[in-house]
N, C-alpha and C positions, 0 to 999 in steps of 0.2 A: 541621447545618452542613456546608459543603463546605470541606475543607482543601486548601490549595495552597501552592506555593512561588513567590515572586516574586524577581526580580533587579533591584536598583536600579542607578544609574549607576556605582557604585563596584565592582560585581560581587559584593556580599555577598548571601547568601541569608537571607531573613527569613520568619518564619511569617505566613501570611495566612488569615483565615477570612471566608467570606461568610455573613452571617446570613440568617434567613428573610425579613427585610425588605430584602434585597439590599444591606445596608450592608457595607462592607469594613473589617475590623479587622486591623491589622498589628501584630505584636509585634516587639520588638527582640531577642528571644531566638532561639536555634536552634529549629526546629520540633520537634525530638525531645527538647528539654530537659525533664526531669522536675521539676527543682528548680533555681531560679536562685540563684547566689551573688551577693554584693554586687559582686564584680569583673565579673561578666557584666552586671549591671544598669548599672554605670557604665562605659560604653564609651569615653569621651573621657578621654585621659590626657595629662599634660604630656610634651613631647618636647624633648630637647636632645642634640645630637651634633656632633662635629667633622666637617668635610668631610675626606674621606680618599681615598687611592688605592684601587684594587681590592684590593691586598694588605693594606690596613688602615693604612698610614702616614698620620699626621696632621700631621707637621712639614713646612711648606712652604718651609723654607730648604734647598732642593734645587737641583741643577744641571739646569735644563730648557733650556739653551742649544742643545743638539744635538737632543735628543728631548724635546718638551714633556711636562710631568708634570701629570696631571689629578687634581684633588681634587673630590669630589662628595658630596652627599647623594643616595642612590639609592632607587628604589622597593623596598618590602618586600612579602612575600607576603600577610600577613594584616592589613594596616592601611593606611589613608590618612593621609598626612602633610600637615599644614597649617602651613607655615613663615611666621612673622610677622616675624622679625628675623634679621640676621646680624651678628656682630661679628668684626672682624679685630684680633688682638692681636700686637703687635710688641715685641720687646726687641732693641735694637741701638744703635750709636753714631749721633749726629747726627740725632735725631728730635725735637728741641725745636721747638715751633711759633713760637718767638719771633723767628727771623731769616729774612730773605729767602733767604739761601744754602741753608738747610735745605729750604725749599720746593722747590728745584730738584734736590735729591738724592733718592736712594732708599737710605737707610741710610748705610753707611760711606763714607769719602772716595773709595774706589774707584768709587763710583757717583755722584760729584759732578755728573755731567752727566745723571743719570737712567739708567734702564734702557735697553737697546738695543731689545728687542722688546716688553717690557711684560707686564703681567698682564691677562687677560681674565676677565670674570665674566658668566655668563648662566644663564637658566632654559631648559631644553629640555622642551617639552610637545608630544607627538605629533610633527608635522613642523615645528613652529615653534621657533625659537631666539630668545629675547627677552633683550636685554642688560640687565644690572644696571649695569655700567660702560658709559656711552655710547661711550667710546673706551677703548683700552687704558690702563692705569695705568703710568706710567713714573717719576713723582716723588711726593714727599709731597704736593705741591700738588694733584696729580690726585686723590688720595684725598679731600682736603678738598672738592673740587668735587662728589663723588658722595655722600659720607657725610651722613647726617642729623644726627649728632652726633659729636664727637671730643674727645679729651682726651689729655694726656701728662704724664709725671712725669720730671724729670731725675734721673739717677743712681738710678733705681728698682730696677734689677736688681743693679748693681754700679757701681763708680766708672767714669764715662764711658759707662755702658750705660743708655740711657733706655728708658722704656716709652711706647708709644702705642697707643691704642685707637680704632677707627673703627666706628660703628654704622650699619647700613643697615636702615631700617624699610620693610616691604612694606605699602603701603596696602591692597591686597587680598592675602590669604594666598596664598603659592605652594603649589599643590596638587600633591603627588606621588602619583599613583594607584598602587594595588598592581599588581604583575606588569606593569609598563609600562617604557618606556625614559625616563620623566621623570626629570630631575635638576636640582639646583642645583649649579653647577659653577664652579670657579676653575681656570684653566690657567696654569701657570708656564712661561715661555719664556726665562728668563735664568738665569744662575748666581747663586743667592742663598745659597751655602754659607758666605759670610762673616758672615751674619746670626746673631745669638745664638739667636733664637727667632721663629717666625712661624707662626701658626695662625688658622684661621677656624672659628667655631662658629655653628650655626644653632639657633634656638629656635622653639617653637610648640606645637602639640598634635597628637595622633594619635588616630584613631578605630579601635579594635581590633575585629575581627570574631570 
């Protein structure tokens, strides 16, 4: 048999053998592996992580009014990420879905007219930037326009502090290739420091090399 290395589209190196009948046999293991563990045989693992800044911050109740603050899921060295959902979780005043006045707000009374600049969310793959929010989000109503499902609980965190969750389902998984500039990103361009809590978490699976 002839042994060779092949490189697939994700950049992983897999073992390949050409048999005497010219058939190509490809293994999922490293070519030099002597004995495979169960972890090596099972390469697809569950993935869940908060979108974060470069320094690791996950709380999006920040002041991005002067300098926008970027939160992302970024490429990793040894795995491909396949993201299937994203959830935004908010604890703050005035997030009940029951009144028209709340739909025009973003959080507390100070934001009664909505945000000034808004939040943007997009996927960056290669030279393409693909929006998750068709336009920037400035009000609670905008979240409802783009979310696949949503729910809320009044006084969930504390008295007069409500909980709201917005789920975004990706019909085709968002693929974050290893060692690339690919990202799933949310950019905060307003002062959200009055909010109690604001986070975004992505879920899916990862293929580990």
